[in-house]
N, C-alpha and C positions, 0 to 999 in steps of 0.2 A: 504494500500500500504506500502510495506516494505521500510524503509529508511536506506540506507547504509552510515555509517559514517566511517571515517578513523581518526586514532590518529594523531595529529599534530607532525611533525618531531621535534626532539630536536635541537634547534638552538645552544645550548651550546655544545652538543656532536658533532654536525657538525663542529663547529668552532675548537674544539679540534682536530678532525681528520684532518681538513684542515691545522692546524699548523704542524702536523706530516708530511703531504705531502709537505708542503713548505720547511721544514727542510731537508727532503729526497732529494728534488730537488736541494737544495743549495750546492754549492761547498765548502763553508766555514761556520763556525758558524755565526749566525745572532744576531743582537741586538734586544732587545724588541721593539724598535721603528721600526726597519725594518720589524719585523714580524707583528706588528700592521698595518703598511702601506700596506703590501701585503694582509692582511685579510680585510682591509678597516674598522677597528674598532679602538676605542680609546685605548690609551696605557694602561689604567687601566684595560680594559677588557682583553687585551692580557696578561697582567701580572697575573691576576687571573687564567686564563686558564693555563698558564705556570706553576704556582705554583702547580696546581693539577697534571699536567703531571709529574712535577718534583717529587712530593710525591710518584708517582707510578714507578719512575725510567725510564720513557719513554723519558725524556729529561734531560740534565745536563747543568749547567752553569759553565764557566771557571772563573778565578780570575777577569777578566774584565767584567764579566756579560754577555758575549756572549753565545748564546744558541745553542746546538747541540743535535742530537738524543742520547739517553742513551743506555747503554748496555742491558737494559730490552727489547728494541725493537729488538735487534739481537736474543734474546732468543725466542721472540714471532714469529719472522720471520722463525726461524729454525723449528718451529712446523708446518709450512705450507708445505703440500706435503712432509712430512718428509722423507718417503722412496725414493721418487724421488730425492730429494736433496742429500740424503746419497749415492745413487748409482751414481749420476751424478758428484759429486765433485771430486772424483779421476780422472775421465776422463777429466773434465774441466782443472784440474791442469796439467795433462799430455799434453794436447793440448797446453795450454798456454806456458809451458816451452819448448816444442818441436818447436813450430812455432814462439815464441817470441811475441805473440799477446794476448790481453785480450780475454778470452773465457767466455761465459755466457750461462745460461739456461733461456729461455723466454717462457712464457705461455700466452694464451689468457685470458684477463680479461675484459669482456664486449666488448666494442669497442676499447680496448687498448691492447697493448703488454707490459707486465710487466716482469722485470728481477727478477727471483727467487734467482739465485746464480751466482756469478761471481768470476773469478780468474785472477789476473794479472800475467804476466810472472816474474819469480824470478830474472833473470839476464839481462833483457832488459834495454837499456840505457834510452828509453822513451816508455811509453805505454799509451793507451787511457783508461781512467777510465770509467767503466760501473757498477755503484753501484747497489746492490740489492735494489729493490723497485723502481728503475727508470722505468718510463713508458712513452709511446708515442702512438699516434694513430696507430692502426694496419695497416692503409693504407700507412704508410711510413716505410722504412727500410727493410733490407733483411729478418729478422725474421718475419716481418709482411706478406711479400709475401708468405713465406713458410707456415705460419699459415693459411692464406686465402686459399691457395691451398688445405688445408685439409678440408675446409668447402664447402658446397653447395653454389652456387652463390646466391641463394635466401636468404642465411644467412649472406651475406656480408653487410657492412655498405652502406647506400644509396649514399655516395659520392665517390664510386669507379669509377674512370675515365676510359675511353676507353684505355688510355695508360697503366694504372695499370692492366686492364684486360689482355692485351697482355703480360705484365710482369709476371702475375700469370700463364698464359698458358705456357710461356717459362720455368718458374720455375717447373711446373708439368712435362714437357717433359724431362728436363735434371736432375731433382732431387735435385736441390739446387737453392737458390735465392741470388742475389747480390744487393748491393746499393752503391751509391757514393754520398756523400754530401747531403743525404736526412734528416738524423736526426741531425748530427753534421757536420758543414762545414769542408771540407778537409778529413773527415773520411770515410773509406770504410768498408764494411761488407760483409761477406759470411755466409750463414745459410743453415742448412739442417733440414728436418722434424724429429721430435721425436714422433712417433705415438705409443701410449700406450693404452691398453684396459682400459676403465673406467676413463681415464684422459682427461683433457682439451687439445686441440691442443697445441703442444709445438714445440720448435725449439732449436737446439744448434747452436751457432754462434760465430764468432770472429769479432773483430773490430781492425782496424789498419790504419795507415796513408800511409804507403808504404810497399811493400813486394817483395821479389825476387820470391816467388812462385806465380803461376797463380791461378785464382779462382777455376779451376777444381781440381787442386792438393790440395788446401786447403779443398775443399768440400769432396774430397775422405777421407781425414784424419778425418773430422767431421763425415762422414757417418760410419766409422769404430767404433767410440765411440758411436754413436747412436745405432748401432747394439748391442754393449756390454751392454749398459744400458737397452735396450729393452729385451734382453735375460734374464738379471738379474731380471727384474721386472715382465715380462710376462711368464717366464719359457719356 
């Protein structure tokens, strides 16, 4: 009888990746003690992991010793779906500055929605930050509804509620999704699908606190850019 064995996962590698995720989610640099607490490990373990990440330029420490993601992370991120990001960035920038809202590109990653690229408006008095690498369950937020609408229902996560099913159906009918207070309190979002051959389900979205434009008008602007990106990539 054949015996199937699997190699044990690397705990060290897993912890190192977790540090990068913690730093990506943080709004400000974190101390080593804060990182150790969030990982649930001793400070000495966190320190050794950070030293390795620092050697590779993936994290940096300021004069006070606080840790943030390093420039090398940006270079690595730019290599993910490079053509998609290259075509999307000019459109995201145009939307952000025209509407005065943060505009971003999101894709499906497992059961989560992850931001690949984001642009904040140049002259807005205040804007909502949506950093590349930010992620949340695909079952919340406007981009999540748009992405789920591109999938067969059998491929949805098991925790899709009846209310969310109705919201996805509405998203399909009108061609855009909306959310209010789902991912970040007081923040609203509008998203449209970006359907590309051979690519993961994606969405272009904006986030804002308040706007003079209604959701349909915002969606129309997003749909125009989605068409531009799709034509550039699919020909």
